[in-house]
C-alpha positions in Angstrom: 91.7 125.2 12.5 89.9 128.0 14.4 87.3 127.4 17.1 84.6 129.7 18.1 81.8 129.1 20.6 79.5 131.0 23.0 80.8 130.5 26.5 77.6 128.9 27.9 78.8 128.8 31.5 79.1 132.6 31.4 75.4 133.0 30.5 73.4 133.7 27.4 74.7 136.8 25.8 78.1 136.4 27.3 81.4 136.9 25.5 82.7 134.6 22.8 86.3 133.5 22.2 88.1 132.8 18.9 91.7 131.5 19.3 93.9 131.5 16.2 97.3 129.9 16.1 99.9 131.2 13.7 100.1 129.0 10.6 102.7 126.3 10.2 104.1 123.6 12.4 106.2 124.3 15.5 109.0 122.1 17.0 109.4 120.6 20.5 110.8 123.3 22.8 109.8 126.0 20.3 107.6 129.0 20.6 103.8 128.7 19.8 102.4 132.0 18.8 98.8 133.2 18.1 96.0 135.5 19.2 92.9 135.1 21.4 90.1 137.2 19.9 87.3 138.1 22.3 83.9 139.5 21.4 81.9 141.2 24.0 78.3 140.1 24.7 75.2 142.0 26.0 76.9 143.6 28.9 80.3 144.7 30.2 82.3 141.9 31.9 85.5 141.7 33.8 87.9 139.2 32.2 89.8 137.6 35.1 92.2 135.5 33.1 92.7 133.8 29.8 94.5 130.5 30.0 95.8 128.2 27.3 96.0 124.5 28.0 98.0 122.0 25.9 96.1 118.7 25.6 97.1 115.3 24.2 95.1 112.2 23.4 96.8 109.2 25.0 96.4 105.5 25.5 96.5 103.8 28.9 96.8 100.2 29.6 95.1 98.5 32.5 93.9 95.1 33.6 90.8 95.2 31.3 92.6 96.3 28.2 93.3 99.8 26.8 91.5 103.1 26.9 92.1 106.4 25.3 91.5 109.9 26.7 92.8 113.4 27.0 95.7 114.5 29.3 96.7 118.2 29.8 100.4 118.7 29.8 100.8 122.5 30.1 98.8 125.6 31.2 99.8 129.1 30.4 98.0 132.3 31.5 98.3 134.7 28.6 96.0 137.6 29.7 93.4 138.9 32.0 92.7 141.7 34.4 90.7 143.9 32.1 87.1 144.9 31.3 85.5 143.8 28.0 82.9 146.3 26.9 79.5 145.4 25.7 79.7 144.3 22.0 83.3 145.3 21.8 86.2 143.2 20.4 89.6 142.7 22.1 92.6 140.7 20.9 95.4 139.2 23.1 98.5 138.1 21.3 100.5 135.3 23.0 103.8 133.4 22.9 104.2 130.2 24.8 107.2 127.8 25.0 106.3 124.2 24.2 107.7 121.5 26.4 110.8 119.8 24.9 109.0 116.5 25.1 106.0 117.6 23.1 105.1 114.8 20.7 105.7 115.0 17.0 102.4 115.0 15.0 103.8 115.1 11.4 106.8 114.1 9.3 107.5 115.8 6.0 103.9 117.2 6.1 102.3 113.8 6.6 100.2 113.3 9.7 101.3 110.5 12.1 97.9 110.1 13.8 98.9 111.9 17.0 96.2 114.2 18.4 97.4 117.4 20.1 95.4 120.5 20.8 95.2 123.9 22.4 92.2 124.8 24.5 91.3 128.3 25.8 89.8 128.9 29.2 88.1 132.2 30.0 87.3 133.3 33.5 84.7 136.0 34.1 83.4 137.0 37.5 84.2 133.6 39.1 82.8 131.6 36.2 85.0 129.6 33.9 84.4 128.0 30.6 86.7 126.1 28.2 86.5 126.2 24.4 87.0 123.3 22.0 90.4 122.1 21.0 92.4 123.8 18.3 94.7 121.4 16.5 98.4 121.7 17.3 100.9 120.6 14.6 104.4 119.7 15.7 107.3 118.7 13.4 110.4 116.9 14.6 113.6 118.5 15.8 116.4 118.4 13.2 118.2 115.5 15.0 114.9 113.6 15.3 114.2 114.1 11.7 117.7 112.9 10.7 117.3 109.7 12.8 113.9 108.9 11.2 115.2 109.7 7.8 118.0 107.2 8.4 115.5 104.6 9.5 113.7 105.0 6.2 116.9 104.8 4.1 117.9 101.6 6.0 114.6 100.0 5.0 112.6 100.3 8.2 108.9 100.8 7.5 106.6 103.1 9.4 103.8 101.2 11.2 102.1 103.5 13.6 102.6 106.2 16.3 100.8 106.7 19.5 101.1 108.3 23.0 101.3 106.0 26.0 100.4 107.1 29.5 103.3 106.3 31.9 107.0 106.9 32.4 110.1 105.2 31.2 112.3 104.5 34.2 116.0 105.5 34.1 115.4 108.4 31.7 114.9 112.1 32.2 111.3 112.0 31.1 109.2 115.0 32.3 105.7 114.6 30.8 103.2 112.0 32.1 103.2 110.2 28.8 105.7 109.3 26.0 105.4 108.9 22.2 106.1 105.6 20.6 106.9 105.4 16.8 106.5 101.8 15.7 108.7 100.6 12.8 108.7 97.3 10.9 112.2 95.9 10.6 114.5 96.5 7.6 115.0 93.3 5.5 118.5 92.7 7.0 116.9 92.5 10.5 113.6 90.8 9.7 115.0 87.4 10.8 115.7 88.7 14.3 113.1 91.5 15.0 109.3 91.7 14.8 109.3 95.5 15.2 111.1 98.4 16.7 109.5 101.1 18.9 111.3 104.4 19.0 110.8 107.1 21.7 112.3 110.6 21.6 112.8 112.4 25.0 114.2 115.8 24.1 115.7 118.3 26.4 117.6 121.6 25.9 120.9 119.8 25.4 119.8 117.0 23.1 117.6 114.0 22.8 117.4 110.7 24.5 116.5 108.0 22.0 114.9 104.9 23.5 114.7 101.9 21.3 112.6 98.9 22.2 113.0 95.8 20.0 110.4 93.1 19.9 112.7 90.2 19.1 111.8 87.0 17.4 112.1 83.8 19.4 114.0 80.8 18.0 113.0 77.2 18.1 114.3 76.8 21.7 113.7 80.3 23.0 110.8 82.6 23.4 110.8 86.1 21.9 111.3 89.0 24.2 111.7 92.8 24.3 115.1 94.5 24.6 115.4 98.2 25.5 118.4 100.4 24.6 118.9 104.1 25.3 121.2 106.5 23.5 121.8 110.2 23.9 122.5 112.5 21.0 123.2 116.3 20.9 121.1 118.8 18.9 124.4 119.8 17.2 124.8 116.2 15.8 121.9 116.7 13.4 123.9 117.6 10.4 127.3 116.2 11.5 126.7 112.5 11.6 126.4 109.6 9.2 123.0 108.8 10.6 122.6 105.7 8.5 125.7 104.2 10.1 124.7 105.5 13.6 121.2 104.0 13.5 122.5 100.7 12.0 125.0 100.5 14.8 122.2 101.0 17.3 120.3 98.1 15.8 123.4 95.9 15.8 123.9 96.7 19.4 120.5 95.3 20.4 121.1 92.1 18.5 124.7 91.7 19.8 123.4 91.7 23.4 120.5 89.4 22.9 122.2 86.5 24.6 123.8 88.6 27.3 120.6 90.1 28.6 118.2 87.2 28.9 116.4 88.6 31.9 115.8 91.7 33.9 113.6 94.8 33.7 115.9 97.8 33.1 113.2 100.3 32.4 110.2 100.3 34.5 108.0 98.8 37.2 109.3 101.4 39.6 113.0 100.4 39.3 115.8 102.9 39.0 116.4 102.1 35.4 119.9 100.9 35.7 119.3 97.2 35.3 122.0 95.6 33.2 123.6 99.0 32.4 126.6 99.8 30.3 128.1 102.8 28.7 126.5 103.6 25.4 126.9 106.0 22.6 126.5 109.7 21.9 125.5 109.6 18.3 128.3 107.1 17.5 128.6 103.4 17.5 131.3 103.3 20.2 131.2 102.8 23.9 131.6 106.4 24.8 129.2 109.0 26.2 125.6 108.5 27.3 124.1 105.2 28.6 122.2 102.4 27.4 120.5 99.5 29.2 118.9 96.3 28.0 116.1 94.2 29.4 113.0 92.4 28.6 109.7 91.4 30.1 106.2 92.6 29.9 106.5 95.5 32.3 109.5 97.5 31.3 107.4 100.6 30.9 105.0 101.3 33.7 102.2 103.9 34.1 99.5 105.1 36.4 95.8 104.1 36.2 93.1 105.9 34.3 92.5 108.6 36.9 94.0 111.3 34.8 92.3 110.5 31.5 88.8 110.3 30.1 87.8 107.2 28.1 87.4 107.9 24.4 87.5 106.0 21.1 90.4 104.9 19.1 91.8 106.8 16.1 94.8 106.9 13.7 95.9 108.0 10.2 97.4 106.2 7.3 100.7 107.9 6.7 101.6 106.3 3.3 105.2 107.1 2.2 107.0 109.3 4.7 110.6 110.2 4.1 111.3 106.8 2.5 109.2 104.9 5.1 106.5 102.8 3.5 103.4 102.5 5.7 103.1 98.9 6.8 99.7 99.2 8.3 96.7 101.3 7.3 94.5 102.4 10.2 91.2 104.2 10.4 91.0 107.8 9.4 91.1 110.3 12.3 87.7 111.8 12.9 87.1 115.4 13.9 88.3 115.4 17.5 88.3 119.2 17.7 84.6 120.0 17.5 82.0 119.1 20.1 84.1 116.6 22.1 83.2 116.1 25.8 86.5 115.7 27.6 85.8 116.0 31.2 88.7 116.5 33.6 92.3 116.1 32.6 95.6 115.9 34.4 98.4 118.3 34.1 99.6 121.4 36.0 100.4 125.0 35.6 103.6 125.9 33.8 
């Protein structure tokens, strides 16, 4: 999608901006390319800077419930320091590196309901104005895709995906939010699990896979959450029997259900070690990486709403995605990228 608007803060007859992203999806840690097209207004102006801002729509939990809003997670100055002549056009090509933890918005071409955008800021003679959001499409890394494909083949169903404001303790998380992909349990686990939430925290060397299992309670015990973390290498994408690996991860959570009946391994300001033990590196053996287990209501903690702007809820029905059958149909995403009032967002310069 392309956006184009008159930059009102720069005055009537000021320059307009048209930002065009290269077609196709990008991957986390990959390069986003495109061009910023400027069109001069009724007078010559000095363009101080052109800045691109990565923006995500996230959820935040607080005492009164949940709210949604926008958070900026990257700023990149891609041009500036030139004069734009009256009525003249000027194009600025750009290449920016996406953060490795950039959320996935689609799987096999099917939207997951995650809203990411690129917004252009133009500064002219001390005045600044921001354009509307241009939709950013992100596909999973090969190792992430392999894991999700294995989940589908094992019988897990796609339920929903969202972005949560906050940090997962004990991980290498860099962004102020994380993505949760919610799965309904495969038939062989339905007796023990209500759902599984999967989070990918990618980095240059690989991906941390954080699994949270909402376990069913028995007649004499209440249900609880258990969290497990595994580390996989990017090189493992095509070299593993991922069905066996993922099945081993799920078995691991069930095996330690009795052993970890308390604790808070991943949040509330703790160091994340909790009941730690050596975990796996793509395998089902106690080798590389780490995994921890714990339950409770506050294993993932987050800041207040100061960095986001309240907004409405949204989602997409995914249907069948790589063998995953959608277990829940949610409302169709509206047009977030035209005419939205976002206010101030968090985030910093890259």
